[in-house]
VOPAKOL-31802 format. One line per 2 residues: their letters; for each residue x, y, z of C-alpha. Coordinates in Angstrom, 2 decimals. Layout:
BEGIN
A> X Y Z  ...
// end
This chain:
BEGIN
XX> -5.08 2.84 18.25  -5.01 2.18 14.51
XX> -4.74 -1.56 15.12  -7.75 -1.49 17.44
XX> -9.69 0.45 14.81  -8.88 -2.21 12.20
XX> -10.07 -4.91 14.58  -13.31 -2.98 15.21
XX> -14.04 -2.63 11.49  -13.37 -6.32 10.90
XX> -15.49 -7.34 13.86  -18.35 -5.13 12.72
XX> -18.20 -6.43 9.15  -17.96 -10.11 10.06
XX> -20.68 -9.85 12.71  -23.01 -8.13 10.26
XX> -22.28 -10.77 7.66  -22.86 -13.57 10.18
XX> -26.19 -12.04 11.13  -27.56 -11.75 7.59
XX> -25.56 -14.19 5.44  -24.48 -17.11 7.63
XX> -26.58 -19.44 5.52  -24.39 -18.70 2.51
XX> -21.46 -20.72 3.79  -18.12 -19.71 5.23
XX> -16.60 -18.40 1.98  -19.50 -16.03 1.29
XX> -19.59 -15.08 4.97  -15.91 -14.08 4.82
XX> -16.40 -12.25 1.54  -19.35 -10.18 2.71
XX> -17.78 -9.61 6.12  -14.64 -8.27 4.48
XX> -16.67 -6.07 2.15  -18.71 -4.60 5.01
XX> -15.48 -4.00 6.95  -14.04 -2.19 3.92
XX> -17.16 -0.06 3.58  -17.14 0.75 7.30
XX> -13.48 1.77 7.16  -14.13 4.10 4.21
XX> -17.58 5.51 4.93  -17.91 5.80 8.72
XX> -14.88 8.12 9.21  -16.29 10.36 6.47
XX> -19.67 10.57 8.19  -18.16 11.52 11.53
XX> -15.77 13.94 9.80  -18.72 16.14 8.85
XX> -19.03 16.89 12.57  -15.42 17.19 13.76
XX> -13.28 17.24 10.64  -11.12 14.31 9.64
XX> -9.48 13.98 13.04  -8.39 11.15 15.30
XX> -11.57 11.76 17.30  -13.76 11.27 14.23
XX> -11.92 8.08 13.30  -12.22 6.65 16.80
XX> -15.95 7.37 16.72  -16.14 5.59 13.36
XX> -14.39 2.52 14.78  -16.69 2.65 17.80
XX> -19.71 2.78 15.52  -18.53 -0.34 13.69
XX> -18.00 -2.05 17.04  -21.52 -1.19 18.21
XX> -23.06 -2.33 14.93  -21.18 -5.60 15.16
XX> -22.21 -6.18 18.77  -25.84 -5.49 17.87
XX> -25.70 -8.17 15.17  -24.50 -10.97 17.43
XX> -27.17 -13.40 18.68  -26.42 -12.78 22.37
XX> -29.67 -14.32 23.56  -29.35 -17.47 21.46
XX> -25.85 -18.78 21.95  -26.62 -21.98 20.07
XX> -26.72 -20.08 16.80  -23.02 -19.37 17.04
XX> -22.15 -23.08 16.82  -21.51 -22.55 13.13
XX> -18.36 -20.71 14.12  -17.00 -23.91 15.64
XX> -17.32 -25.64 12.28  -15.55 -22.77 10.52
XX> -12.16 -24.44 10.71  -13.31 -27.66 9.07
XX> -12.18 -27.75 5.46  -14.39 -29.42 2.90
XX> -13.13 -30.83 -0.39  -15.29 -28.30 -2.24
XX> -13.21 -25.46 -0.84  -9.78 -26.79 -1.83
XX> -9.95 -25.31 -5.37  -11.19 -22.04 -3.87
XX> -8.30 -21.87 -1.40  -5.75 -22.76 -4.05
XX> -7.04 -20.27 -6.64  -7.73 -17.35 -4.32
XX> -4.60 -18.13 -2.32  -2.40 -18.06 -5.44
XX> -3.89 -14.79 -6.67  -3.50 -13.25 -3.22
XX> 0.12 -14.39 -3.01  0.91 -12.72 -6.34
XX> -1.00 -9.51 -5.59  0.25 -9.18 -2.01
XX> 3.86 -9.67 -3.10  3.53 -7.00 -5.78
XX> 1.86 -4.64 -3.32  4.65 -4.89 -0.75
XX> 7.35 -4.42 -3.39  5.51 -1.57 -5.15
XX> 4.45 0.65 -2.24  7.08 2.93 -0.66
XX> 9.76 0.25 -0.40  12.79 1.82 1.30
XX> 16.38 1.26 0.26  19.58 1.54 2.29
XX> 20.09 5.21 1.34  16.64 6.28 2.52
XX> 14.95 6.61 -0.88  11.50 5.12 -1.45
XX> 10.82 2.87 -4.41  7.82 1.73 -6.42
XX> 7.15 -0.72 -9.21  6.27 0.05 -12.80
XX> 2.51 0.28 -12.39  2.55 2.40 -9.22
XX> 5.15 4.90 -10.40  2.45 7.17 -11.82
XX> -0.69 7.16 -9.68  0.59 6.31 -6.21
XX> 2.05 9.75 -5.52  -1.38 11.32 -6.10
XX> -3.13 8.88 -3.78  -0.50 9.49 -1.11
XX> -1.06 13.24 -1.39  -4.81 12.83 -0.84
XX> -4.25 10.49 2.11  -1.61 12.50 3.93
XX> -3.33 15.85 3.33  -6.62 14.52 4.68
XX> -4.95 13.11 7.77  -2.65 16.09 8.40
XX> -5.09 18.95 7.85  -8.33 17.27 8.93
XX> -10.09 19.25 6.22  -13.39 17.63 5.24
XX> -14.80 17.49 2.65  -11.27 17.42 1.27
XX> -9.77 19.91 -1.16  -7.03 19.35 -3.71
XX> -3.63 19.50 -1.98  -2.05 19.78 -5.44
XX> -3.55 23.17 -6.30  -3.91 26.51 -4.54
XX> -7.40 27.91 -4.29  -9.32 25.48 -2.05
XX> -10.70 23.44 -4.95  -13.02 20.68 -3.63
XX> -12.11 17.13 -4.63  -14.72 15.69 -6.98
XX> -12.71 12.49 -7.40  -14.25 9.53 -5.46
XX> -12.25 10.22 -2.32  -13.74 7.46 -0.15
XX> -11.08 5.22 -1.65  -8.59 7.26 0.41
XX> -10.40 7.74 3.74  -9.65 4.20 4.91
XX> -5.87 4.69 4.77  -6.11 8.33 5.86
XX> -8.02 7.25 8.96  -5.40 4.67 9.94
XX> -2.63 7.21 9.30  -4.43 9.80 11.43
XX> -4.58 7.26 14.26  -0.81 6.82 14.19
XX> -0.16 3.94 11.82  2.94 4.10 9.62
XX> 2.16 5.63 6.20  3.31 2.59 4.23
XX> 1.32 0.14 6.34  -1.78 2.36 6.41
XX> -1.63 2.51 2.60  -1.15 -1.24 2.18
XX> -3.35 -2.80 4.86  -6.78 -1.84 3.46
XX> -5.56 -2.89 0.01  -4.79 -6.42 1.16
XX> -8.30 -6.95 2.53  -9.80 -5.43 -0.62
XX> -7.77 -7.67 -2.94  -8.75 -10.77 -1.01
XX> -12.41 -9.77 -1.28  -12.12 -9.13 -5.02
XX> -10.55 -12.51 -5.78  -13.01 -14.29 -3.51
XX> -15.97 -12.31 -4.86  -15.12 -13.13 -8.47
XX> -14.60 -16.79 -7.61  -17.94 -17.09 -5.81
XX> -19.77 -15.29 -8.61  -18.25 -17.62 -11.20
XX> -19.14 -20.59 -8.99  -22.79 -19.58 -9.04
XX> -22.65 -19.17 -12.81  -20.97 -22.59 -13.16
XX> -23.50 -24.23 -10.81  -20.73 -25.30 -8.46
XX> -18.36 -26.85 -11.03  -14.87 -26.20 -9.61
XX> -13.04 -26.56 -12.94  -15.23 -23.99 -14.67
XX> -14.97 -21.65 -11.70  -11.19 -21.83 -11.49
XX> -10.77 -21.35 -15.24  -13.11 -18.35 -15.35
XX> -11.25 -16.75 -12.44  -7.87 -17.27 -14.08
XX> -9.18 -15.95 -17.41  -10.21 -12.68 -15.81
XX> -7.22 -12.01 -13.58  -4.39 -13.60 -15.60
XX> -5.74 -13.98 -19.12  -4.70 -11.67 -21.91
XX> -4.75 -11.15 -25.63  -2.30 -11.86 -28.40
XX> 0.12 -9.11 -27.41  2.81 -11.72 -26.70
XX> 3.19 -12.16 -30.47  4.89 -8.75 -30.75
XX> 7.70 -10.03 -28.53  8.05 -13.51 -30.00
XX> 8.11 -12.73 -33.73  11.82 -11.84 -33.79
XX> 12.93 -14.16 -30.99  15.40 -16.19 -33.03
XX> 17.14 -13.23 -34.69  16.80 -10.75 -31.82
XX> 16.41 -12.27 -28.33  16.39 -8.76 -26.90
XX> 12.97 -8.22 -28.42  11.62 -10.64 -25.80
XX> 13.73 -9.69 -22.80  12.76 -6.02 -23.06
XX> 9.41 -7.06 -21.58  11.29 -7.21 -18.28
XX> 13.43 -4.10 -18.72  11.56 -1.45 -20.75
XX> 9.03 0.91 -19.19  5.51 -0.17 -20.13
XX> 6.29 -2.40 -23.06  4.44 -5.53 -22.02
XX> 2.14 -7.93 -23.89  -0.88 -6.33 -22.20
XX> 0.22 -2.71 -22.32  2.10 -1.85 -25.52
XX> 0.57 1.44 -26.59  2.74 1.97 -29.67
XX> 1.11 -1.16 -31.14  -2.39 -0.38 -29.85
XX> -2.31 -3.05 -27.13  -4.27 -1.56 -24.24
XX> -6.11 -4.41 -22.50  -4.05 -4.33 -19.32
XX> -3.71 -6.98 -16.67  -6.25 -6.30 -13.87
XX> -3.87 -7.11 -11.02  -0.90 -5.10 -12.27
XX> -2.55 -2.09 -13.80  -5.95 -1.72 -12.13
XX> -5.96 -3.16 -8.63  -2.49 -2.26 -7.36
XX> -2.10 1.30 -8.72  -5.74 2.48 -8.89
XX> -7.27 2.66 -5.43  -10.70 3.78 -6.65
XX> -10.94 0.75 -8.92  -9.58 -1.51 -6.18
XX> -12.11 -0.53 -3.53  -14.88 -0.09 -6.08
XX> -14.46 -3.66 -7.31  -14.36 -4.87 -3.72
XX> -17.95 -3.68 -3.30  -19.03 -4.28 -6.89
XX> -18.07 -7.96 -7.08  -19.89 -8.68 -3.84
XX> -22.90 -6.77 -5.20  -22.88 -8.82 -8.40
XX> -22.78 -12.00 -6.32  -25.78 -10.85 -4.27
XX> -27.55 -9.65 -7.40  -27.11 -13.03 -9.08
XX> -28.42 -14.82 -6.01  -31.39 -12.47 -5.74
XX> -32.31 -12.25 -9.42  -31.84 -15.89 -10.46
XX> -31.91 -18.00 -7.31  -34.82 -16.57 -5.35
XX> -32.84 -14.88 -2.56  -34.91 -11.71 -2.80
XX> -34.08 -10.64 0.77  -30.56 -9.95 -0.49
XX> -31.89 -6.96 -2.40  -31.92 -4.92 0.82
XX> -28.23 -5.21 1.82  -27.46 -4.98 -1.90
XX> -29.17 -1.58 -2.02  -27.10 -0.31 0.91
XX> -23.81 -1.49 -0.59  -24.71 -0.07 -4.00
XX> -25.61 3.27 -2.42  -22.13 3.55 -0.91
XX> -20.40 3.14 -4.29  -20.48 6.61 -5.96
XX> -17.72 8.17 -3.84  -15.76 4.91 -3.69
XX> -15.77 4.31 -7.45  -18.30 6.02 -9.68
XX> -17.64 3.71 -12.63  -18.53 0.66 -10.52
XX> -21.76 2.34 -9.45  -22.67 3.03 -13.07
XX> -21.82 -0.51 -14.19  -23.89 -2.04 -11.40
XX> -26.76 0.30 -12.21  -26.77 -0.73 -15.88
XX> -26.73 -4.46 -15.11  -29.39 -4.10 -12.42
XX> -31.69 -2.06 -14.64  -31.56 -4.61 -17.48
XX> -32.25 -7.45 -15.06  -35.12 -5.45 -13.56
XX> -36.66 -5.05 -17.01  -36.36 -8.78 -17.49
XX> -38.00 -9.45 -14.13  -40.79 -7.02 -14.95
XX> -41.45 -8.71 -18.28  -41.35 -12.17 -16.78
XX> -43.57 -11.22 -13.85  -45.89 -9.19 -16.05
XX> -45.39 -6.22 -13.74  -46.87 -7.96 -10.70
XX> -46.26 -5.96 -7.52  -45.01 -8.94 -5.56
XX> -42.29 -9.65 -8.11  -41.20 -6.04 -8.47
XX> -41.35 -4.92 -4.84  -37.84 -6.23 -3.87
XX> -36.36 -4.69 -7.01  -37.96 -1.33 -6.28
XX> -36.78 -1.46 -2.66  -33.24 -2.16 -3.92
XX> -33.38 0.80 -6.30  -34.89 3.12 -3.70
XX> -32.27 2.27 -1.07  -29.41 2.66 -3.54
XX> -30.66 6.00 -4.88  -31.42 7.45 -1.44
XX> -27.81 6.86 -0.43  -26.23 7.64 -3.80
XX> -28.00 10.82 -4.93  -26.56 13.11 -2.20
XX> -23.07 11.94 -3.18  -23.73 12.37 -6.87
XX> -25.18 15.88 -6.61  -22.76 17.16 -3.97
XX> -19.57 15.82 -5.52  -19.68 13.64 -8.66
XX> -21.87 15.76 -10.93  -19.95 18.88 -9.98
XX> -16.75 17.31 -11.27  -18.29 15.59 -14.29
XX> -19.84 18.86 -15.45  -16.35 20.13 -16.25
XX> -15.23 20.25 -19.86  -13.92 16.96 -21.26
XX> -15.91 14.53 -19.14  -19.14 13.31 -20.75
XX> -18.81 13.36 -24.55  -19.41 11.32 -27.69
XX> -16.51 9.18 -28.87  -16.48 6.13 -31.19
XX> -14.60 2.86 -30.60  -13.12 3.46 -27.15
XX> -9.31 3.92 -27.34  -8.69 2.24 -30.69
XX> -6.55 4.50 -32.86  -4.86 2.16 -35.34
XX> -6.74 -1.06 -36.04  -9.92 -2.35 -37.63
XX> -12.71 -2.60 -35.09  -12.81 -6.38 -34.58
XX> -9.07 -6.88 -34.89  -8.49 -4.35 -32.11
XX> -10.51 -6.42 -29.65  -9.26 -9.75 -30.97
XX> -5.61 -8.90 -30.43  -6.29 -7.15 -27.11
XX> -8.61 -9.69 -25.45  -7.55 -12.73 -27.45
XX> -9.31 -16.09 -27.50  -11.74 -15.00 -24.80
XX> -13.18 -12.42 -27.20  -13.32 -14.88 -30.11
XX> -15.25 -17.36 -27.96  -17.86 -14.93 -26.64
XX> -20.54 -15.72 -29.24  -20.25 -19.53 -29.01
XX> -20.07 -19.23 -25.22  -23.21 -17.12 -25.19
XX> -25.07 -19.61 -27.37  -23.85 -22.46 -25.16
XX> -24.81 -20.75 -21.88  -27.94 -21.64 -19.94
XX> -30.82 -19.17 -19.77  -29.81 -17.35 -16.62
XX> -26.16 -16.92 -17.61  -27.20 -15.78 -21.06
XX> -29.46 -13.17 -19.52  -26.77 -12.15 -17.02
XX> -24.28 -11.57 -19.83  -26.88 -9.63 -21.84
XX> -27.37 -7.37 -18.82  -23.70 -6.38 -19.03
XX> -23.61 -5.99 -22.81  -24.99 -2.40 -22.75
XX> -21.79 -1.44 -20.91  -19.76 -2.36 -24.00
XX> -22.20 -0.59 -26.31  -22.21 2.54 -24.17
XX> -18.41 2.65 -23.93  -18.14 2.38 -27.69
XX> -20.04 5.64 -28.15  -19.53 7.65 -24.94
XX> -16.61 8.73 -22.79  -17.20 9.49 -19.12
XX> -13.95 11.27 -18.17  -11.21 13.32 -19.88
XX> -9.01 10.27 -20.39  -10.67 8.10 -23.03
XX> -8.64 5.09 -21.91  -10.37 5.14 -18.50
XX> -13.54 3.72 -20.04  -11.85 0.38 -19.35
XX> -13.03 0.73 -15.75  -16.48 0.01 -17.16
XX> -15.41 -2.38 -19.91  -13.77 -4.78 -17.48
XX> -17.12 -5.36 -15.78  -18.52 -6.52 -19.13
XX> -15.37 -8.61 -19.55  -15.90 -10.21 -16.13
XX> -19.26 -11.62 -17.25  -17.73 -12.77 -20.52
XX> -14.99 -14.70 -18.71  -17.71 -16.47 -16.75
XX> -19.46 -17.90 -19.80  -16.24 -18.60 -21.73
XX> -14.81 -20.62 -18.84  -17.95 -22.75 -18.80
XX> -17.75 -23.33 -22.56  -14.09 -24.35 -22.54
XX> -14.53 -26.97 -19.82  -17.60 -28.42 -21.55
XX> -15.72 -28.63 -24.86  -12.83 -30.36 -23.09
XX> -15.23 -32.92 -21.62  -16.75 -33.60 -25.07
XX> -13.28 -34.33 -26.43  -12.93 -37.28 -24.06
XX> -11.39 -40.21 -25.89  -9.61 -38.02 -28.44
XX> -5.84 -38.42 -28.34  -3.97 -35.26 -27.59
XX> -6.81 -33.36 -25.93  -4.54 -32.58 -22.96
XX> -2.03 -30.97 -25.33  -4.82 -29.03 -27.05
XX> -6.00 -27.80 -23.66  -2.47 -26.81 -22.64
XX> -1.93 -24.92 -25.90  -5.27 -23.15 -25.49
XX> -4.49 -22.18 -21.91  -1.08 -20.87 -23.01
XX> -2.68 -18.69 -25.68  -5.19 -17.42 -23.12
XX> -2.74 -16.61 -20.34  0.77 -16.10 -21.75
XX> 0.42 -12.33 -22.08  -0.89 -12.03 -18.53
XX> 1.81 -14.24 -17.06  4.58 -12.28 -18.80
XX> 3.09 -9.01 -17.59  2.96 -10.27 -14.01
XX> 6.57 -11.36 -14.36  7.53 -7.89 -15.56
XX> 5.86 -6.31 -12.56  7.61 -8.69 -10.20
XX> 11.05 -7.48 -11.29  10.21 -3.79 -11.84
XX> 11.88 -1.30 -9.52  11.91 2.50 -9.79
XX> 12.96 5.17 -7.34  9.87 7.25 -6.65
XX> 11.17 9.59 -3.93  14.89 10.28 -3.56
XX> 16.53 10.23 -0.16  16.90 14.03 -0.30
XX> 13.18 14.42 -1.06  12.22 12.11 1.80
XX> 14.34 14.07 4.27  12.88 17.38 3.14
XX> 9.36 15.98 3.45  10.14 14.68 6.95
XX> 11.26 18.16 7.96  8.15 19.75 6.46
XX> 5.84 17.34 8.25  7.52 17.82 11.62
XX> 8.29 21.55 11.54  5.65 23.35 9.48
XX> 1.92 23.90 10.13  -0.34 21.28 8.50
XX> -2.12 24.01 6.54  1.09 25.54 5.17
XX> 1.36 26.02 1.42  4.64 25.25 -0.35
XX> 6.07 26.48 -3.61  7.62 23.44 -5.31
XX> 8.13 22.12 -8.81  5.18 20.39 -10.43
XX> 6.84 16.97 -10.66  4.33 14.17 -10.16
XX> 6.43 12.52 -7.44  6.27 15.55 -5.17
XX> 7.40 14.46 -1.71  6.12 17.60 0.03
XX> 2.56 16.82 -1.11  2.74 13.03 -1.02
XX> 4.74 12.35 2.14  4.29 15.51 4.21
XX> 0.66 16.14 3.29  1.29 19.84 2.69
XX> -0.51 21.87 0.06  1.51 22.99 -2.96
XX> 0.85 25.76 -5.46  0.43 23.53 -8.49
XX> 0.98 19.83 -8.94  1.34 17.69 -12.03
XX> -1.00 18.39 -14.90  -1.21 14.64 -15.50
XX> -3.34 14.53 -12.35  -5.18 17.84 -12.47
XX> -6.13 17.79 -16.14  -7.68 14.34 -15.98
XX> -9.69 15.40 -12.94  -11.17 18.27 -14.89
XX> -9.43 20.93 -12.80  -8.43 24.28 -14.32
XX> -4.84 24.81 -13.23  -3.53 27.11 -15.99
XX> -3.25 30.26 -13.85  -1.50 28.51 -10.98
XX> 0.84 26.76 -13.38  1.86 30.08 -14.93
XX> 2.37 31.61 -11.49  4.58 28.68 -10.51
XX> 7.17 29.51 -13.14  7.01 33.22 -12.39
XX> 7.53 32.65 -8.68  10.73 30.76 -9.37
XX> 12.11 32.84 -12.21  10.71 36.35 -11.50
XX> 9.58 36.26 -7.88  8.09 39.20 -5.99
XX> 6.72 39.59 -2.49  3.38 40.64 -3.93
XX> 3.07 37.46 -5.97  4.01 35.31 -2.98
XX> 1.32 37.09 -0.98  -1.25 36.71 -3.73
XX> -0.85 32.94 -3.86  -0.55 32.48 -0.10
XX> 2.89 30.86 -0.23  4.36 30.05 3.19
XX> 7.48 28.08 2.28  9.63 27.77 -0.85
XX> 11.46 24.58 -1.70  14.50 24.72 -3.97
XX> 15.97 21.36 -4.88  16.88 19.17 -7.83
XX> 13.47 19.26 -9.54  13.13 23.02 -9.12
XX> 16.59 23.78 -10.53  16.06 21.27 -13.32
XX> 12.73 22.73 -14.40  13.19 26.45 -13.88
XX> 15.86 29.17 -14.02  15.45 29.75 -10.28
XX> 16.18 33.26 -9.02  17.90 31.97 -5.90
XX> 19.45 35.29 -4.94  16.00 36.79 -4.30
XX> 15.10 34.13 -1.76  18.58 33.99 -0.23
XX> 18.66 37.71 0.55  14.98 38.05 1.46
XX> 14.03 35.09 3.65  15.56 32.80 6.27
XX> 16.61 29.27 5.38  14.86 26.86 7.73
XX> 16.14 23.68 6.09  19.45 22.94 4.36
XX> 20.52 19.35 3.85  24.01 20.42 2.77
XX> 23.48 18.88 -0.67  21.51 21.64 -2.34
XX> 17.98 21.13 -1.01  16.75 24.30 0.70
XX> 13.48 25.41 2.28  12.83 29.12 2.85
XX> 10.25 30.49 5.28  8.60 33.30 3.31
XX> 5.75 34.05 5.71  7.36 37.33 6.81
XX> 7.47 38.75 3.25  10.35 40.93 4.53
XX> 12.88 42.16 1.99  16.44 42.20 3.35
// end
């Protein structure tokens, strides 16, 4: 059933795209079809879940809705209009650079995804890569809990007390829906990611192609600058190469000591593929929609395609609960461009009407999400606050950005002066994002402002790529220009390439074989709504793999979501070290897990549980699960 649902979402998205965007060409048709399919897969199950909970029935209705929408978009009465599909397989020379660039980026990202997401070993443990070792367990907990319990709107499975999730959870409903329909957890996690990554690479490429007026060299270079480019962080690993070769090789062995993520030396400008797209699902699916929106916005604002404002408004309105940062970034850029259009059109109604329709559509869809979920979370302490100079803690202002972003940052001013009028205005529309992020923080983790900053960086890569190719052309006839270009490209991309290489060889055990077996038992033999007492380790298999609620999860998740977990965290230790039946009853504990993490983190009073409650799971190697629902003292 899950496979049929995927096919329905894809059919609905591609048919909708064919109906409204077939004149854009096959690449844009595929991009927008994939984006609509991604939105359908995330949003439609959530809409139906308000009626029946997040059940298989709701997800089948969502897939059926996508199928009906797709069927309604096909030109059944005018078969001749579908002849364009026959020409789809014909490859033009213009698309060769697109296929090579997007294909290469997809090959890298897809390979890292398959090696980083729940890769099993011979013993039964599940592995991750470096970048997914932290966040993936949290995303898995949201996905499995949603699918197992059917509770919607979802609550935090990592904390007792039925705390609603304010995090943009529509980045999880796509995988949760496939999992609820019977797809394997690993595949249901990966499959929507692959489509999203393809759309992101294609969306960025097509946006850069519009900015470059179709020049393939400028488009390819801008795309590579954004996804592979990096700063001067490589210098920290090359300066002692002759006397200490290990200073370089530790890039591939140490945990998070790469040329794009070396926090002890204030290098924080991470590689987008490794550290944003693969581990951060909200950013991944947010950029999927955002990049397509920026493409439509560029076409509508600068190229006269004003009818694109209407689908743009719908896509923008779906963003808040997919990725709030992307919604904010798009809103800032759109508002600045609107002001420019108003000034140019001298506030004529005809010029402003499409813009106002775009804003009205987006706000009508977005405001219920913002008031019901986002603002409730962001009102917590530590979210919106004043803060100067983003995450810089050690360096002078300009040097921080120079060493982090590298030549791309140094070339921004000449690239801006070199740009044509529309690209100059487009970049200016994104500049307030940088200014805002230099003075405000929008979440407890200051570093997470980069989810906004990278949108500004995207526009900068577009104009820098154009400048570099034009400079190269003006050097025609100068001996050695090829070597100059190669040296420049090396300086631009070496840090990113080394980081990608590090991710390719990274391998960490995320869930031990014992944890996986215990989670399998919990999923198959305990009620979906059962609450477990476990340690608060971030890689908690009971929460992540079994989808069961736990008393208190890792503070590295809960704190940065603005959730008050202090009381539950204190009770967690007491329930292991000084347990009582009354305390178990107070916190609604149904099962108690005692394993390696619990014994390692607490002085567990095992005698209390052994004499008071039945053991329902014993793997013979020290992992035990007690059924404490009876609260009967032996």
